N, C-alpha and C positions, 0 to 999 in steps of 0.2 A: 412583348419584351418591355421591361420597365425602363424608362429613360433614366440616364445616370443621375440627373439632378433630382428627380423624384425619389430614386433609390437612396441618395445621400440624405435627403430630407427625412425619409422614413427611418433610416439608421439613426439619425440625430434625435428624432422624436423618441424612438425606442430607448436610446441611451439616456435621454433626459427624464423619461417616465418609466424607468426600469422597474422600480418598486411596484408601481401600479400594475404593470404587466405580470410580474411575478405573483402578486396578491390575487388578482382577478382571474388570471388564466392558469399560470404555471402550477400553483399549489393545488387548486381543485382538480385540474387535469392529472397532475402527478398522483394525487390520492386515488382517483379512479383507475389509473394505470397500475398502481400498486395492488388494488383489489383484484384486478384482472390477473396479475402475476401470481397472487396468492391462491386464486381459484384454480389456476393451472397446476400449482404445486400441490394443492389439496387433491385434485383428481389423480395426480401421479401417485400420491400416497395411498390411494384406494387400490393400487395394484392393477391399474388398467393397462399398463405397458409391460414389455418383456422383463424378465428378471435380469440381474446384473450379468451373469455369465452368458446368457443368450444375446444380450445387447453387445457384449464384447466380441462375441463370434461374428455378429453382423458387421462390426467395425473391421474386423479382420477380412471378412468377405469383400467388403467394399475396397479395401486396400489391394487385395489380390486381383480384384477386377480392374483396378487402375493399372496394375502391373502388366495386364494382358493387352492394354491399349497400345497402339503404335506409338513409338517414342516421340514422334513429332507432334502427336496429339495430346500428349500428357502435359497437364499444368501442374505446378507445384502444389503439394497437399497442404491443407489447413482444416481446422474444424469448421463446421457449419454454424457454430454459435454466432448470433448476430453481434456486430461490433458494439451496438448500444447496450448489450448486457455486460460488457467488460468495463471494469473501472479504470482502464487505461485512458489517458487523455488523447491518445492517437486514434486514427481511424484506418486500420490496416485494410488494404485493398483486397478484400476477400473475393470480390466478384471476378478478379483476375486469376483466381486459383481454383483447384479442384476441391470442393468442400465435402467433408465427411461428417455426418451427424455423430455426436458423442453424447447421447442422452443418458448420462450416468449420474444419478442424484442420491444414491442410497448410502446410509451409514451401515456398513457391512458387518463389523464385528468389534466388540469391546473385549479385550483380553486383560482382565484385572490382575492376573499373575505377572504377565510381561509388562504391564502398565503401558499398553498401547491401544490405539483405536485404528481400525482399518476402514477407509472411507472411499467413496467414489469421488472423482475430481470436481463435480458440480455441487457438492455439499458446501453450504455457506457457513460463515462464522455465526450467523443467526441460528442456523440449524444445529450446529455442533454445541453451542453454548446451552441451548434449550435441552439438548440430549444429555450432556455430561454433567452440568452443574448440579441438577437434582440428585445425581448419583454420587456426588462428592468429588468430582474430578474436573479438570480443565486441561486444555492444551497447554503445553509448556510455553508456547508463544501464541497469544491471541491478539489479532489485529482488531482495531476499534470500530470497524465498519461492518454492519451486519450483512451487506451484500457481497463482500469479498468471498471468493470461492477458495476452498482449500487446495484445489488443483492449480488454480491460477497463481496462488501464492507459492506453491511448490516449484512451478516453472519460472516464476519471477523470484521474489523474495519478500520478506517482511520482518518487522521487529515490533517489540512491545516494550512496556516499562519493566518487564521481567528479563529483558535480553542481556542485561549486564551479568546475569547468571546463566541463562540458557543459550545465549548467542542468537544469531539470525534464525529465522523460521526454518530454513533448510537443515540446520544442525539437529533439529528435533525429528527429522524424517528417517525412519529405519529401513524402508524399502519403497521402491517405485515399481509399478507394473505397467509396462509400456508395449504398445503395438508398434513394431518397427516398420520401416519402408517396404520390407518384403512380405509383410503380413503376419510375421511370427509374433508371438506373445512371450515376453521375457520379464523376469523379476530381477531387479538390480538392487543389490545391497552393498555395504561397505566391504564385505569379505568374500563375496562369491565371484564367479568368473566374469560377471558384468560390472565389477567394481569401478572400472573406468567410466562406464555409462553413468553409474551412480554419482560419481564426482562431477560429471559434466552436465547433468540434468538441471541443477539449480542455475538460474540466470540464463536458461536456454530458450525460454519463451516459446515452447512448442516447435522448435526448429530441429529436434532430433527424433521425434516420434509422437505418437498419441498416448498421453497418460490416461490409463483406465482405472487405476486404483493406487492408493498410497497408504502407508502405515506410519502413524505419528506417535511419539511419546506423549504420555499424559502425566499429570502430577496430581497428588491428593491436595484438596483444598478445604477451607472452612467456609462458613456461610457469608462471612463479611471480610472486608479489607479495613483495617484500622489505619486511617490515613491522617498523616500529620502535615499541616501546611506551615511552611516557614518562609515568611517574607524576608528578603535580603536586599540591602542597599549597598552598592559598590560592586563593580564588575568583577574585580579580582576575587572578592570574597565569595560571590556566588559561583564563579567558575571553579575555584579551589574546593568549594563545598561539594559540587557535583563530582569532581574527581575523587575526593576522599570517600564519599558515600558509595560510589560505584565500584570501588576497588581498583582504581587506576594506579594507586600507589602501594597496594598490598594485595596479597593473594589468599586472604582468609575469608571465604564466603560467609562464615558465621557472623562476621562483623558487619555485614551489609544487609540492608532491608530487602524484602522480597521484590518490592516495586519502587522505582525511582523515576521521577519526571520533573523537568524544569520548564516553566513557562516564563519567557523573558519578555517583559512589557516595555522595556526601554534599555538603552545601553547600561544604565546604572541600577535598574530595579528588576527583580525577578521573584517568583514564588517557587520554592523547591518543595516537592511533595514526596514523602516517603511512606510506604505502606507495607503492612505485614498481614498475613492471614489471621483471622480472629473469630472467636465465637461471640455471641451477643453479650454485651456488657451494659446493664441498665444505667451505669454512670456516664456513658458516652452517648451523645445524640446520634441518631440514625438519619442519614440523608439518602433518600431514594432519588438520586440525582438524575436518573434517566426518564422520570415521569414527565409527561407533556407540559405540565404547568410549572415545572421547576426552572430556575434560572439556568441559562446555558452554562455548561460546566466551566468554561474558561472565564466567564463573567463572575461566577461564584469564586473561582480561584483568585481573580483580581481583587475581590473585596477584602482579602486578607492583607493587602498592601496598606490598608487604612485601619483595619480592626486588629491587626497583629496575629500572632501565632495561634493556631487552633488545631483541634483533633476531632474527628468524627468517624463513625462507622458507616461504610457504604456496602450495601448488598453486592455480592461478587459480580453478578451479571450486570448490575447497574454500573459498577466500576469499569468492567471490561469494555462496555459500550458507551462510556461517558461522553465521548466526543461525537457520537453518531448524529444527534439531533441538529447540531449546528455545523456538522461536517468540519470539526475543529472550530474555525471562526469564519469560514467562507460564507455562510448564510448571512452574516451581518452585512456583507457587501451587496447582497441581493435585497435584504430587508433590514434597513437600519433600525426599525422599531420592533424587530422580531423578538427581542428579549424583554419588551415591555410587559409588565405584569398582566395587564388586561388582555393584550394580544395572546400571551402564552395561555392564559386561562380559557379563552374562547376558541382560539385557533391553533394552539400549540400542537395539537394532535395531527395537524396537517404536515408537520415538519418531520424529517427534512424532505425537501424535494427529492424525489427518487433520482439518483444519478443515471439510471437506465433511461428514465423519461427525458432527462436533460440531453442525453446523447441521442435518443431516438428522434428528438425534434431539432437536432442541430443540422442545419444545411451547410454546404461548403462555404457560403458567404458568412454565416454566423460563426463557423469554426475559425475562419481567417480573422474575423473581427475580435472574437474572444481571445484568440491566440496572442494578440498584441496588447490586450487590456488587463490580463491577469497572469499571476504566476502560481503554479502548483508544483512544488518540487520537494522531494526528500533526498537529502544528500548526506552520505555517510563519510565522516571525517575523523581524524585522530582527536580524541578529547583533549590531548595536550595542546592542541591548536585552537581551543574553544574561543579564546579572546579574539583571535584573528578571524575566525569564522563569522562572529557577530559583527565585527567591523566591516568585513567585505560585504556581507549580506545587507547590512543597514545602508551602506553607501550605494550599492547597486539597485536595491529594491525599495528602500525607505518604507519598509513594511514591518510593523510589530502588531501582535506578539510573534515571537519565534518559538518553535517547539524544540525541546532537547530531550532525547532519550539516550542514555548510555547503552552501549552494546559491545559485548565481547566478540572480537574478530580472531578466530583461531588460526594459527599457522599449522596447516596440515602437511607442510612440506612441498617439494616440487611436484608439478603435474597434478595439482589438487583441484583444478577447476578454473572458472573464469575470474574469480577474485584473486588479485595478486596477494602474495604473502605480505603481511604487515612488516614494515621496516623494523629492524631489530631495535632501533632507538625508541620505538613506541611500546615494546613488549613490557608487560608487567613483570617485575623481578621474580625469577624462579618459576616462571610459567611459560606456556607455549602460545599465549594469546596477548593481544593488545586491547586496550579499552578505546573504542571509538564512540561516536555518538551520531544519531540521526539529527540533522538540522532541518526542521520542517518550515518551509516558507510558503504561505498560502494566502491567496486573495489578490486584491487590486493594489499594485504598487503606488506609493505616495505621489509620484509624478503624474500618473494617470489621473488620480483623484483631483489633483490640482490643475489638470489640463496643461501640463508642461511637456516639453519634448522628452519622449521616452522611446528607446529602441530596444525591444525585448531580446533581439538577437545579440546585440552588443552586450547587454547586461548578462545574459545567460552564458555567452561564450567566455566572458571574464570570470564568471563563477566556476565554469567547468575548467578553465585554465588553472585557477587556484586549487580546485579539487585534485587535478592531476599532479600538481606540484607537491602537494602534501601527502600524496598516496591515498587519496579517498576515491570514492566512486559514487555515481548517480544511480538512483533507483530508476529502472528502465520502463516503469509504467507511465512515467511522465515524458513530456517532449524532450528530446535531446537535440543539441545544436552542434554536435561534433562531426567532423569529417570522418571517413572510414579510418584514416591513419591515426587521428586523435583518439578515436574509440579504441583502437588496438593498443594505444599507449596507456589508456586507463584500465583496460581489462587484459587479462592473459588468455589468449585464445589458442594457445599451443595444444593443450589436451582436447579442447573443443573441436579443433580442425581434425585431429587424429580420430576422434570418435565419430565425426561426421563421415569420414571415409570408411572406417571399419564397419559401421552399422548401416552403410549405404544411404545416409540421409542426403548426401550430395545429389542434386538432380531430382530429389523427391520432396524435400522440405525447404522453405526459404532459409537463407542465412540469417543468423541472429541479428546482424546489423540491419539487414533489409526488413526484418520483422519488427524492429522497434523504432526505426527512424520515422519522423513525422511524414505523413502523406503529402504535406505541403512543401513548397519550395520556401524553406524558412527564411532564407536571406531575402528573397524577393518580397515576401509578405511583410517581413520586418521593416524593410525600407519603405514600402508603399503605404503601410498603415500606421507607422510611427507618427505620433502626434507632432 
């Protein structure tokens, strides 16, 4: 057992020499780890495993076998997928549950007439972009991280810079195929007899059944995104600009660009990016922004604050994965020199460190330590309140840049799922939707960098309180700090609880709150580890 004083000295040394540890150990080890995962994926593609339908029947068999166990011996069900493969920041206690393998990785069917693609839940964003883009298609909502799985996003949620038109990720799903607690396989759509399940599955995080396939809408695309960078000085100016461009004040989609993103570099300065699908134009420079030697995308964006407005063509897949190499801007807190030209040229191919590797090597002690030293949150809030969002986040976290994606939140009426209906005051005139935005806060808070007193629990609970007050909601892949009562104030669990009873998920799958709450005692860790 390591003495406490030696342990503290080791932690201090690792903190003071974090960049050295990341450079010498984490990046090479992460690269080898990535090669191993790719080799396993390659072997899967050779067809060495069972086909999709056979694998689904095996999942059903395992659930039926669980049902035959004595009630007192049954543990709640969950997938056997290791925690470290998930992009969630939490470590769900799977060892306390009955784990069922869900080895479903195939792209199953492209229907060009219906403009949909049917996939298994473990297909990743990297897989689907490689498959669809050469055929002239893309998902209607494509998340920027290659390792995100389409099934994980379906049970959670996601958004992109196209979400002001398409809405949240789950709005683009036309059907879910689910193995229920009794072992039966059902298909849930918006109009069939399982429409209540269809409405409750988004934001359920695997607490209602095992997802075994889903069908998503696709859109026709062109090879490039013509991206315009507009630097803006003055908070009200850039906030008004985001609202106008996104359609928060009008309901004519034709007037609004295909893609909108805002990167806020300070309270008074931002760069607004607007993009549209485009063919090649020799008059416009092409930026292959995702190549290893290129500047990190947000650093490239920041350069427009000094050089002024600009336009360029970005190949579509490069654009969709533009934030992957720097994990938005989180890698800068690991490697302050990571964007240096020489480093990028010689070692940029090692980036980003694989999130799965970082989680795989995270011990309980490291988890508790990083929990108090960084923030990684996506919070969805009414875009009308954008100025307040920036003020609250900057005071609580002292962290810039901030990411802003406008997103349409549709009012589907009563009993429509876990998301509460948007307040009528936020609705876009003559529509059934409100314009919200994702506020992305990522990295090491300013007070932590300055070694000042910082309590992450206090900061996040204040942010969550503000979020509930304005009718927003937190993405549940990230740590939450709410009590059960506060959680049920933010989300509407009325339909969810009805569906859990109807489809016999109670006593078979963990409750949503238990599935997403941190495995740590957040209050104790926050107080003990606050600087």
